Backbone and ligand atoms as CSV (ligand in chain L), in Angstrom:
chain,resi,resn,atom,element,x,y,z
A,1,VAL,N,N,57.894,-51.211,34.414
A,1,VAL,CA,C,56.680,-50.400,34.026
A,1,VAL,C,C,55.391,-51.199,34.292
A,2,LYS,N,N,54.496,-50.684,35.074
A,2,LYS,CA,C,53.159,-51.453,35.323
A,2,LYS,C,C,52.154,-51.123,34.132
A,3,ASN,N,N,51.125,-51.974,34.062
A,3,ASN,CA,C,50.127,-51.816,33.022
A,3,ASN,C,C,50.678,-51.755,31.698
A,4,ARG,N,N,51.266,-52.691,31.266
A,4,ARG,CA,C,51.869,-52.633,29.796
A,4,ARG,C,C,50.624,-52.932,28.807
A,5,ILE,N,N,50.884,-52.466,27.460
A,5,ILE,CA,C,49.677,-52.700,26.541
A,5,ILE,C,C,50.334,-53.439,25.476
A,6,LEU,N,N,49.733,-54.479,25.027
A,6,LEU,CA,C,50.072,-55.330,23.925
A,6,LEU,C,C,49.447,-54.515,22.887
A,7,VAL,N,N,50.244,-54.009,21.630
A,7,VAL,CA,C,49.591,-53.415,20.615
A,7,VAL,C,C,49.826,-53.956,19.242
A,8,SER,N,N,48.945,-53.898,18.452
A,8,SER,CA,C,49.131,-54.211,16.954
A,8,SER,C,C,50.249,-53.630,16.387
A,9,ALA,N,N,51.108,-54.384,15.603
A,9,ALA,CA,C,52.264,-53.806,14.938
A,9,ALA,C,C,51.716,-52.749,13.786
A,10,CYS,N,N,50.776,-53.061,13.176
A,10,CYS,CA,C,50.333,-52.233,11.966
A,10,CYS,C,C,49.912,-50.975,12.480
A,11,LEU,N,N,49.238,-50.873,13.809
A,11,LEU,CA,C,48.897,-49.557,14.365
A,11,LEU,C,C,50.138,-48.819,14.651
A,12,LEU,N,N,51.193,-49.387,14.803
A,12,LEU,CA,C,52.333,-48.567,15.028
A,12,LEU,C,C,53.137,-48.259,13.840
A,13,GLY,N,N,52.653,-48.518,12.699
A,13,GLY,CA,C,53.316,-48.054,11.493
A,13,GLY,C,C,54.090,-49.285,10.695
A,14,GLN,N,N,54.188,-50.422,11.231
A,14,GLN,CA,C,54.769,-51.491,10.652
A,14,GLN,C,C,54.049,-52.155,9.469
A,15,PRO,N,N,54.679,-52.198,8.309
A,15,PRO,CA,C,53.872,-52.658,7.172
A,15,PRO,C,C,53.774,-54.162,6.988
A,16,VAL,N,N,52.777,-54.699,7.987
A,16,VAL,CA,C,52.745,-56.033,7.956
A,16,VAL,C,C,51.348,-56.570,7.793
A,17,ARG,N,N,50.339,-55.628,7.218
A,17,ARG,CA,C,49.182,-56.047,6.966
A,17,ARG,C,C,49.207,-56.893,5.670
A,18,TYR,N,N,48.038,-57.637,5.290
A,18,TYR,CA,C,47.927,-58.505,4.194
A,18,TYR,C,C,48.307,-57.862,2.777
A,19,ASP,N,N,47.913,-56.425,2.745
A,19,ASP,CA,C,48.349,-55.810,1.592
A,19,ASP,C,C,49.762,-55.255,1.532
A,20,GLY,N,N,50.491,-55.469,2.678
A,20,GLY,CA,C,51.877,-54.960,2.747
A,20,GLY,C,C,51.991,-53.561,3.415
A,21,LYS,N,N,50.823,-52.934,3.849
A,21,LYS,CA,C,50.747,-51.730,4.274
A,21,LYS,C,C,50.487,-51.699,5.787
A,22,ALA,N,N,50.686,-50.384,6.451
A,22,ALA,CA,C,50.463,-50.317,7.665
A,22,ALA,C,C,49.094,-49.556,7.822
A,23,LYS,N,N,48.781,-49.476,9.136
A,23,LYS,CA,C,47.572,-48.755,9.471
A,23,LYS,C,C,47.829,-47.746,10.628
A,24,THR,N,N,48.762,-46.794,10.380
A,24,THR,CA,C,49.367,-46.128,11.478
A,24,THR,C,C,48.292,-45.300,12.137
A,25,LEU,N,N,48.222,-45.507,13.564
A,25,LEU,CA,C,47.438,-44.642,14.523
A,25,LEU,C,C,48.116,-43.588,14.973
A,26,LEU,N,N,47.804,-42.226,14.491
A,26,LEU,CA,C,48.569,-41.153,14.871
A,26,LEU,C,C,47.629,-40.665,15.992
A,27,HIS,N,N,48.082,-40.752,17.053
A,27,HIS,CA,C,47.484,-40.243,18.349
A,27,HIS,C,C,48.327,-39.923,19.514
A,28,PRO,N,N,48.145,-38.782,20.194
A,28,PRO,CA,C,49.237,-38.431,21.188
A,28,PRO,C,C,49.306,-39.491,22.285
A,29,LEU,N,N,48.468,-40.352,22.455
A,29,LEU,CA,C,48.446,-41.250,23.599
A,29,LEU,C,C,49.584,-42.366,23.229
A,30,ILE,N,N,49.733,-42.626,21.922
A,30,ILE,CA,C,50.643,-43.709,21.365
A,30,ILE,C,C,52.065,-43.079,21.847
A,31,GLN,N,N,52.283,-41.972,21.521
A,31,GLN,CA,C,53.750,-41.506,21.771
A,31,GLN,C,C,54.009,-41.513,23.165
A,32,GLN,N,N,52.878,-40.926,23.979
A,32,GLN,CA,C,53.059,-40.945,25.414
A,32,GLN,C,C,53.409,-42.441,26.070
A,33,TRP,N,N,52.520,-43.286,25.546
A,33,TRP,CA,C,52.546,-44.664,26.070
A,33,TRP,C,C,54.069,-45.220,25.690
A,34,GLN,N,N,54.499,-44.838,24.404
A,34,GLN,CA,C,55.637,-45.463,23.987
A,34,GLN,C,C,56.836,-44.778,24.812
A,35,GLU,N,N,56.746,-43.569,25.245
A,35,GLU,CA,C,57.787,-42.993,26.008
A,35,GLU,C,C,57.898,-43.529,27.523
A,36,GLU,N,N,56.536,-43.919,28.001
A,36,GLU,CA,C,56.433,-44.486,29.244
A,36,GLU,C,C,56.873,-46.042,29.160
A,37,GLY,N,N,57.214,-46.576,28.012
A,37,GLY,CA,C,57.786,-47.892,28.005
A,37,GLY,C,C,56.692,-48.801,28.175
A,38,ARG,N,N,55.382,-48.479,27.775
A,38,ARG,CA,C,54.278,-49.369,28.013
A,38,ARG,C,C,54.101,-50.303,26.816
A,39,LEU,N,N,54.330,-49.989,25.829
A,39,LEU,CA,C,53.876,-50.646,24.454
A,39,LEU,C,C,54.817,-52.011,24.212
A,40,VAL,N,N,54.067,-53.014,24.050
A,40,VAL,CA,C,54.740,-54.395,23.641
A,40,VAL,C,C,54.088,-54.577,22.236
A,41,VAL,N,N,54.858,-54.766,21.298
A,41,VAL,CA,C,54.371,-54.725,19.876
A,41,VAL,C,C,54.416,-56.112,19.282
A,42,ILE,N,N,53.187,-56.368,18.663
A,42,ILE,CA,C,53.103,-57.840,18.035
A,42,ILE,C,C,52.277,-57.743,16.857
A,43,CYS,N,N,52.611,-58.561,15.652
A,43,CYS,CA,C,51.606,-58.790,14.777
A,43,CYS,C,C,51.293,-60.301,14.898
A,44,PRO,N,N,50.124,-60.835,15.496
A,44,PRO,CA,C,49.808,-62.184,15.626
A,44,PRO,C,C,49.810,-62.962,14.281
A,45,GLU,N,N,49.523,-62.486,13.053
A,45,GLU,CA,C,49.594,-63.257,11.846
A,45,GLU,C,C,50.985,-63.598,11.389
A,46,LEU,N,N,51.851,-62.553,11.464
A,46,LEU,CA,C,53.353,-62.930,11.408
A,46,LEU,C,C,53.788,-63.792,12.240
A,47,ALA,N,N,53.423,-63.607,13.583
A,47,ALA,CA,C,54.024,-64.619,14.662
A,47,ALA,C,C,53.581,-65.795,14.403
A,48,GLY,N,N,52.414,-66.161,13.678
A,48,GLY,CA,C,51.779,-67.392,13.343
A,48,GLY,C,C,52.308,-68.091,12.095
A,49,GLY,N,N,53.292,-67.306,11.426
A,49,GLY,CA,C,54.026,-67.888,10.420
A,49,GLY,C,C,53.478,-67.352,9.057
A,50,MET,N,N,52.572,-66.383,8.930
A,50,MET,CA,C,52.224,-65.901,7.581
A,50,MET,C,C,53.018,-64.860,7.099
A,51,PRO,N,N,53.004,-64.885,5.727
A,51,PRO,CA,C,54.012,-63.902,5.048
A,51,PRO,C,C,53.295,-62.452,4.772
A,52,VAL,N,N,54.154,-61.500,4.437
A,52,VAL,CA,C,53.544,-60.351,3.995
A,52,VAL,C,C,54.084,-60.127,2.498
A,53,PRO,N,N,53.226,-59.809,1.596
A,53,PRO,CA,C,51.808,-59.693,1.611
A,53,PRO,C,C,51.198,-61.118,1.691
A,54,ARG,N,N,49.951,-61.271,2.029
A,54,ARG,CA,C,49.267,-62.457,2.037
A,54,ARG,C,C,47.809,-62.174,1.681
A,55,PRO,N,N,46.993,-63.306,1.194
A,55,PRO,CA,C,45.807,-62.973,0.752
A,55,PRO,C,C,44.740,-62.660,2.030
A,56,PRO,N,N,43.720,-61.733,1.890
A,56,PRO,CA,C,42.931,-61.521,3.013
A,56,PRO,C,C,42.198,-62.814,3.510
A,57,ALA,N,N,41.982,-62.859,4.834
A,57,ALA,CA,C,41.383,-63.843,5.310
A,57,ALA,C,C,40.167,-63.543,6.273
A,58,GLU,N,N,39.232,-64.363,6.347
A,58,GLU,CA,C,38.090,-64.087,7.218
A,58,GLU,C,C,37.676,-65.408,7.773
A,59,ILE,N,N,37.063,-65.160,9.035
A,59,ILE,CA,C,36.378,-66.249,9.906
A,59,ILE,C,C,35.102,-66.665,9.156
A,60,GLY,N,N,34.770,-67.917,9.154
A,60,GLY,CA,C,33.660,-68.262,8.154
A,60,GLY,C,C,32.251,-67.895,8.787
A,61,ALA,N,N,31.346,-67.730,7.851
A,61,ALA,CA,C,29.971,-67.664,8.053
A,61,ALA,C,C,29.469,-67.088,9.375
A,62,ARG,N,N,29.690,-65.635,9.442
A,62,ARG,CA,C,29.142,-65.046,10.698
A,62,ARG,C,C,29.726,-65.570,12.012
A,63,GLN,N,N,30.783,-66.316,12.030
A,63,GLN,CA,C,31.315,-66.849,13.289
A,63,GLN,C,C,32.290,-65.886,13.813
A,64,ASP,N,N,32.919,-66.328,14.848
A,64,ASP,CA,C,33.657,-65.610,15.886
A,64,ASP,C,C,34.948,-66.023,16.218
A,65,GLY,N,N,36.019,-65.275,16.493
A,65,GLY,CA,C,37.369,-65.869,16.855
A,65,GLY,C,C,37.020,-66.904,18.129
A,66,LYS,N,N,35.998,-66.702,19.000
A,66,LYS,CA,C,35.727,-67.679,20.125
A,66,LYS,C,C,35.518,-69.060,19.378
A,67,ASP,N,N,34.559,-69.018,18.243
A,67,ASP,CA,C,34.200,-70.128,17.567
A,67,ASP,C,C,35.394,-71.039,16.999
A,68,VAL,N,N,36.484,-70.241,16.448
A,68,VAL,CA,C,37.796,-70.829,15.951
A,68,VAL,C,C,38.537,-71.449,17.022
A,69,LEU,N,N,38.587,-70.761,18.219
A,69,LEU,CA,C,39.347,-71.350,19.360
A,69,LEU,C,C,38.577,-72.638,19.850
A,70,LEU,N,N,37.226,-72.687,19.681
A,70,LEU,CA,C,36.603,-74.017,20.168
A,70,LEU,C,C,36.701,-75.055,18.963
A,71,GLY,N,N,37.227,-74.661,17.758
A,71,GLY,CA,C,37.204,-75.569,16.852
A,71,GLY,C,C,35.847,-75.735,16.144
A,72,GLU,N,N,35.055,-74.803,16.245
A,72,GLU,CA,C,33.853,-74.751,15.611
A,72,GLU,C,C,33.677,-73.893,14.368
A,73,ALA,N,N,34.656,-73.146,14.060
A,73,ALA,CA,C,34.759,-72.281,12.877
A,73,ALA,C,C,36.178,-72.207,12.331
A,74,ARG,N,N,36.329,-72.092,10.997
A,74,ARG,CA,C,37.663,-72.084,10.355
A,74,ARG,C,C,37.907,-70.669,9.803
A,75,VAL,N,N,39.238,-70.357,9.553
A,75,VAL,CA,C,39.721,-69.149,8.866
A,75,VAL,C,C,40.327,-69.592,7.638
A,76,THR,N,N,39.707,-69.009,6.635
A,76,THR,CA,C,40.067,-69.213,5.222
A,76,THR,C,C,40.527,-67.920,4.465
A,77,ASP,N,N,41.361,-67.978,3.495
A,77,ASP,CA,C,41.717,-66.790,2.677
A,77,ASP,C,C,41.135,-66.886,1.408
A,78,THR,N,N,41.271,-65.797,0.603
A,78,THR,CA,C,40.563,-65.701,-0.718
A,78,THR,C,C,41.222,-66.582,-1.691
A,79,SER,N,N,42.292,-67.187,-1.234
A,79,SER,CA,C,42.607,-68.388,-2.384
A,79,SER,C,C,42.066,-69.596,-2.112
A,80,GLY,N,N,41.349,-69.740,-0.891
A,80,GLY,CA,C,40.746,-70.858,-0.495
A,80,GLY,C,C,41.453,-71.592,0.520
A,81,ALA,N,N,42.648,-71.122,0.849
A,81,ALA,CA,C,43.502,-72.010,1.686
A,81,ALA,C,C,42.877,-71.738,3.142
A,82,ASP,N,N,43.154,-72.816,4.024
A,82,ASP,CA,C,42.574,-73.015,5.415
A,82,ASP,C,C,43.859,-72.483,6.290
A,83,VAL,N,N,43.612,-71.318,6.887
A,83,VAL,CA,C,44.734,-70.756,7.804
A,83,VAL,C,C,44.492,-70.583,9.158
A,84,THR,N,N,43.471,-71.515,9.643
A,84,THR,CA,C,43.063,-71.611,10.972
A,84,THR,C,C,44.341,-72.015,11.897
A,85,ASP,N,N,45.089,-72.855,11.443
A,85,ASP,CA,C,46.201,-73.251,12.399
A,85,ASP,C,C,47.294,-72.151,12.574
A,86,GLU,N,N,47.501,-71.297,11.604
A,86,GLU,CA,C,48.344,-70.094,11.637
A,86,GLU,C,C,47.705,-69.013,12.591
A,87,PHE,N,N,46.475,-68.842,12.369
A,87,PHE,CA,C,45.790,-67.817,13.300
A,87,PHE,C,C,45.692,-68.254,14.792
A,88,ILE,N,N,45.496,-69.593,15.101
A,88,ILE,CA,C,45.764,-69.974,16.428
A,88,ILE,C,C,47.022,-69.907,16.884
A,89,ALA,N,N,47.834,-70.454,16.227
A,89,ALA,CA,C,49.247,-70.161,16.772
A,89,ALA,C,C,49.709,-68.786,16.977
A,90,GLY,N,N,49.349,-67.791,16.066
A,90,GLY,CA,C,49.638,-66.410,16.315
A,90,GLY,C,C,49.007,-65.924,17.598
A,91,ALA,N,N,47.697,-66.394,17.844
A,91,ALA,CA,C,47.024,-65.960,18.955
A,91,ALA,C,C,47.558,-66.442,20.181
A,92,ARG,N,N,48.040,-67.697,20.279
A,92,ARG,CA,C,48.870,-68.278,21.399
A,92,ARG,C,C,50.070,-67.542,21.688
A,93,ILE,N,N,50.910,-67.230,20.671
A,93,ILE,CA,C,52.170,-66.514,20.739
A,93,ILE,C,C,51.870,-65.090,21.360
A,94,ALA,N,N,50.795,-64.461,20.844
A,94,ALA,CA,C,50.534,-63.127,21.284
A,94,ALA,C,C,50.209,-63.164,22.758
A,95,LEU,N,N,49.259,-64.286,23.377
A,95,LEU,CA,C,49.006,-64.333,24.423
A,95,LEU,C,C,50.321,-64.660,25.402
A,96,ASN,N,N,51.144,-65.449,24.922
A,96,ASN,CA,C,52.473,-65.634,25.628
A,96,ASN,C,C,53.198,-64.553,25.763
A,97,VAL,N,N,53.148,-63.791,24.960
A,97,VAL,CA,C,54.079,-62.539,24.929
A,97,VAL,C,C,53.439,-61.413,25.948
A,98,ALA,N,N,52.096,-61.573,25.872
A,98,ALA,CA,C,51.523,-60.510,26.686
A,98,ALA,C,C,51.589,-60.838,28.148
A,99,GLN,N,N,51.606,-62.259,28.388
A,99,GLN,CA,C,51.680,-62.663,29.834
A,99,GLN,C,C,53.007,-62.496,30.256
A,100,ALA,N,N,54.036,-62.771,29.402
A,100,ALA,CA,C,55.383,-62.590,29.762
A,100,ALA,C,C,55.906,-61.296,30.047
A,101,GLN,N,N,55.219,-60.326,29.369
A,101,GLN,CA,C,55.529,-58.814,29.532
A,101,GLN,C,C,54.677,-58.113,30.507
A,102,GLY,N,N,53.742,-58.865,31.147
A,102,GLY,CA,C,52.789,-58.228,32.057
A,102,GLY,C,C,51.868,-57.183,31.360
A,103,CYS,N,N,51.255,-57.474,30.216
A,103,CYS,CA,C,50.283,-56.776,29.663
A,103,CYS,C,C,48.968,-57.079,30.223
A,104,ARG,N,N,48.346,-56.084,30.747
A,104,ARG,CA,C,46.772,-56.292,31.216
A,104,ARG,C,C,46.019,-55.714,30.211
A,105,PHE,N,N,46.463,-54.971,29.252
A,105,PHE,CA,C,45.643,-54.507,28.247
A,105,PHE,C,C,46.153,-54.620,26.888
A,106,ALA,N,N,45.281,-54.545,25.943
A,106,ALA,CA,C,45.784,-54.522,24.419
A,106,ALA,C,C,44.923,-53.582,23.653
A,107,LEU,N,N,45.698,-53.047,22.657
A,107,LEU,CA,C,45.231,-52.098,21.762
A,107,LEU,C,C,45.329,-52.697,20.409
A,108,LEU,N,N,44.317,-53.205,19.837
A,108,LEU,CA,C,44.366,-54.042,18.631
A,108,LEU,C,C,43.561,-53.492,17.616
A,109,MET,N,N,44.048,-53.566,16.464
A,109,MET,CA,C,43.371,-53.052,15.254
A,109,MET,C,C,41.987,-53.676,14.760
A,110,GLU,N,N,40.988,-52.710,14.814
A,110,GLU,CA,C,39.605,-53.121,14.706
A,110,GLU,C,C,39.425,-53.781,13.469
A,111,GLY,N,N,38.478,-54.635,13.150
A,111,GLY,CA,C,38.135,-55.201,11.970
A,111,GLY,C,C,38.833,-56.481,11.470
A,112,SER,N,N,40.116,-56.683,12.077
A,112,SER,CA,C,40.969,-57.839,11.760
A,112,SER,C,C,40.419,-59.132,12.212
A,113,PRO,N,N,40.555,-60.243,11.370
A,113,PRO,CA,C,40.136,-61.514,11.819
A,113,PRO,C,C,41.104,-62.090,13.078
A,114,SER,N,N,42.172,-61.429,13.066
A,114,SER,CA,C,42.994,-61.659,14.371
A,114,SER,C,C,42.774,-60.733,15.481
A,115,CYS,N,N,42.797,-59.498,14.944
A,115,CYS,CA,C,42.905,-58.265,16.128
A,115,CYS,C,C,41.658,-57.659,16.327
A,116,GLY,N,N,40.570,-57.783,15.585
A,116,GLY,CA,C,39.233,-57.246,15.858
A,116,GLY,C,C,38.466,-57.398,17.225
A,117,SER,N,N,38.189,-56.333,17.899
A,117,SER,CA,C,37.484,-56.583,19.172
A,117,SER,C,C,36.161,-56.343,19.296
A,118,GLN,N,N,35.471,-55.665,18.187
A,118,GLN,CA,C,34.186,-55.452,18.219
A,118,GLN,C,C,33.443,-55.809,16.983
A,119,MET,N,N,34.135,-55.568,15.846
A,119,MET,CA,C,33.665,-55.978,14.517
A,119,MET,C,C,34.644,-56.623,13.738
A,120,ILE,N,N,34.044,-57.704,12.871
A,120,ILE,CA,C,34.962,-58.331,11.959
A,120,ILE,C,C,34.169,-58.591,10.798
A,121,TYR,N,N,34.840,-59.162,9.657
A,121,TYR,CA,C,34.156,-59.163,8.408
A,121,TYR,C,C,33.399,-60.621,8.503
A,122,ASP,N,N,32.268,-60.701,7.752
A,122,ASP,CA,C,31.374,-61.850,8.109
A,122,ASP,C,C,31.656,-63.166,7.359
A,123,GLY,N,N,32.775,-63.278,6.724
A,123,GLY,CA,C,33.142,-64.594,6.183
A,123,GLY,C,C,32.574,-64.725,4.735
A,124,SER,N,N,31.813,-63.728,4.103
A,124,SER,CA,C,31.301,-63.724,2.884
A,124,SER,C,C,32.353,-63.065,1.733
A,125,PHE,N,N,33.429,-62.410,2.240
A,125,PHE,CA,C,34.363,-61.836,1.384
A,125,PHE,C,C,33.643,-60.730,0.578
A,126,SER,N,N,32.608,-60.003,1.201
A,126,SER,CA,C,31.907,-59.162,0.325
A,126,SER,C,C,32.070,-57.793,0.967
A,127,GLY,N,N,32.869,-57.633,2.054
A,127,GLY,CA,C,33.108,-56.286,2.553
A,127,GLY,C,C,32.161,-56.038,3.805
A,128,GLN,N,N,31.231,-57.085,3.989
A,128,GLN,CA,C,30.298,-56.891,5.155
A,128,GLN,C,C,30.903,-57.364,6.430
A,129,LYS,N,N,30.632,-56.454,7.487
A,129,LYS,CA,C,31.084,-56.710,8.722
A,129,LYS,C,C,29.853,-57.094,9.677
A,130,HIS,N,N,30.126,-57.854,10.987
A,130,HIS,CA,C,29.206,-58.105,11.919
A,130,HIS,C,C,29.952,-57.967,13.205
A,131,ALA,N,N,29.090,-57.909,14.340
A,131,ALA,CA,C,29.642,-57.995,15.636
A,131,ALA,C,C,30.503,-59.233,15.843
A,132,GLY,N,N,31.754,-59.044,16.381
A,132,GLY,CA,C,32.443,-60.248,16.655
A,132,GLY,C,C,33.930,-59.819,16.979
A,133,THR,N,N,34.611,-60.750,17.431
A,133,THR,CA,C,36.074,-60.652,17.703
A,133,THR,C,C,36.895,-61.628,16.844
A,134,GLY,N,N,38.229,-61.052,16.599
A,134,GLY,CA,C,39.156,-61.915,15.962
A,134,GLY,C,C,39.750,-62.916,16.976
A,135,VAL,N,N,40.505,-63.816,16.352
A,135,VAL,CA,C,41.046,-65.096,17.138
A,135,VAL,C,C,41.869,-64.582,18.320
A,136,THR,N,N,42.876,-63.593,18.001
A,136,THR,CA,C,43.760,-63.138,19.163
A,136,THR,C,C,43.046,-62.351,20.121
A,137,ALA,N,N,42.053,-61.413,19.737
A,137,ALA,CA,C,41.366,-60.819,20.671
A,137,ALA,C,C,40.498,-61.615,21.611
A,138,ALA,N,N,39.823,-62.671,21.005
A,138,ALA,CA,C,39.035,-63.498,21.853
A,138,ALA,C,C,39.925,-64.283,22.713
A,139,LEU,N,N,41.118,-64.854,22.390
A,139,LEU,CA,C,42.092,-65.417,23.203
A,139,LEU,C,C,42.417,-64.599,24.491
A,140,LEU,N,N,42.967,-63.443,24.006
A,140,LEU,CA,C,43.402,-62.445,25.034
A,140,LEU,C,C,42.274,-62.376,26.287
A,141,ARG,N,N,40.929,-62.137,25.534
A,141,ARG,CA,C,39.802,-61.725,26.608
A,141,ARG,C,C,39.677,-62.910,27.499
A,142,GLN,N,N,39.766,-64.060,27.111
A,142,GLN,CA,C,39.474,-65.275,27.719
A,142,GLN,C,C,40.587,-65.478,28.842
A,143,ASN,N,N,41.632,-64.807,28.703
A,143,ASN,CA,C,42.749,-64.794,29.640
A,143,ASN,C,C,42.952,-63.643,30.361
A,144,GLY,N,N,41.721,-62.875,30.434
A,144,GLY,CA,C,41.607,-61.806,31.378
A,144,GLY,C,C,42.338,-60.431,30.899
A,145,ILE,N,N,42.777,-60.401,29.772
A,145,ILE,CA,C,43.401,-59.026,29.130
A,145,ILE,C,C,42.257,-58.140,28.558
A,146,GLN,N,N,42.182,-57.049,28.973
A,146,GLN,CA,C,41.156,-56.194,28.403
A,146,GLN,C,C,41.728,-55.730,26.991
A,147,VAL,N,N,40.636,-55.881,26.181
A,147,VAL,CA,C,41.066,-55.615,24.603
A,147,VAL,C,C,40.338,-54.420,24.095
A,148,PHE,N,N,41.203,-53.412,23.658
A,148,PHE,CA,C,40.627,-52.136,23.107
A,148,PHE,C,C,41.065,-51.959,21.575
A,149,SER,N,N,40.408,-51.031,20.944
A,149,SER,CA,C,40.957,-50.858,19.582
A,149,SER,C,C,41.256,-49.375,19.313
A,150,GLN,N,N,41.608,-48.895,18.138
A,150,GLN,CA,C,41.759,-47.498,17.806
A,150,GLN,C,C,40.470,-46.776,17.927
A,151,ASN,N,N,39.331,-47.350,17.958
A,151,ASN,CA,C,38.056,-46.619,18.201
A,151,ASN,C,C,37.674,-46.466,19.608
A,152,THR,N,N,38.318,-47.179,20.449
A,152,THR,CA,C,38.114,-47.051,21.849
A,152,THR,C,C,39.377,-46.807,22.792
A,153,ILE,N,N,40.202,-45.919,22.106
A,153,ILE,CA,C,41.524,-45.550,22.711
A,153,ILE,C,C,41.242,-44.787,23.960
A,154,GLU,N,N,40.307,-44.016,24.047
A,154,GLU,CA,C,40.001,-43.057,25.096
A,154,GLU,C,C,39.607,-44.091,26.352
A,155,ASP,N,N,38.820,-45.065,26.009
A,155,ASP,CA,C,38.519,-45.885,26.984
A,155,ASP,C,C,39.771,-46.564,27.727
A,156,LEU,N,N,40.650,-47.034,26.827
A,156,LEU,CA,C,41.867,-47.597,27.171
A,156,LEU,C,C,42.660,-46.626,28.294
A,157,ARG,N,N,42.683,-45.309,27.754
A,157,ARG,CA,C,43.300,-44.413,28.636
A,157,ARG,C,C,42.827,-44.257,30.009
A,158,ILE,N,N,41.574,-44.258,30.078
A,158,ILE,CA,C,40.835,-44.320,31.375
A,158,ILE,C,C,41.237,-45.738,32.136
A,159,ALA,N,N,41.126,-46.576,31.542
A,159,ALA,CA,C,41.467,-47.948,32.115
A,159,ALA,C,C,42.806,-48.029,32.743
A,160,VAL,N,N,43.830,-47.583,31.917
A,160,VAL,CA,C,45.165,-47.607,32.211
A,160,VAL,C,C,45.430,-46.581,33.502
A,161,GLN,N,N,44.820,-45.374,33.412
A,161,GLN,CA,C,45.009,-44.575,34.498
A,161,GLN,C,C,44.396,-45.036,35.936
A,162,SER,N,N,43.151,-45.664,35.497
A,162,SER,CA,C,42.505,-46.197,36.874
A,162,SER,C,C,43.085,-47.459,37.465
A,163,ALA,N,N,43.983,-48.057,36.701
A,163,ALA,CA,C,44.634,-49.196,37.112
A,163,ALA,C,C,45.945,-49.003,37.908
A,164,HIS,N,N,46.375,-47.681,38.178
A,164,HIS,CA,C,47.626,-47.316,38.781
A,164,HIS,C,C,47.506,-47.728,40.277
L,1,LIG,FE1,FE,47.837,-55.760,12.189
L,1,LIG,FE2,FE,46.795,-57.670,13.736
L,1,LIG,FE3,FE,46.777,-57.842,11.055
L,1,LIG,FE4,FE,48.908,-58.127,12.176
L,1,LIG,S1,S,47.337,-59.443,12.411
L,1,LIG,S2,S,48.450,-57.057,10.471
L,1,LIG,S3,S,48.817,-56.647,13.812
L,1,LIG,S4,S,45.538,-56.230,12.311
């Protein structure tokens, strides 16, 4: 299959989020792409060795996944633990899987410190978001993979179609 799509496991209904729940995306394109054999499923945080459930984590002080990859920002959770290494490990595994499976696109869960592609929490653990990318989304983009979210799935549809 050409033009595979790396997809967040929680969007496909796997209960892998920090709170032990899924964030199932009910959309006809998901079923279509699954039937076409396009979807490659991963949870970067689990791949990086984190358990379910786990304390929620944020990238520090209005920084971005790119800053984490540069060693200029850390990821911490609400217990105060530094989980930067796990987040980077998960991002690298996600990139390896995407490249091995021929994924030119990714459909990742918006808002996550790993998977967010437009908005992430701002590091204050107060529910505030700012423009930014998660660690995995940033690494995928740096390596030429186009990253979309549940909010931009129509743009992904167009990108997949025009990539034929
Ligand atoms: Fe979902 Fe990504 Fe968080 Fe895993 S790391 S639970 S796939 S948003």
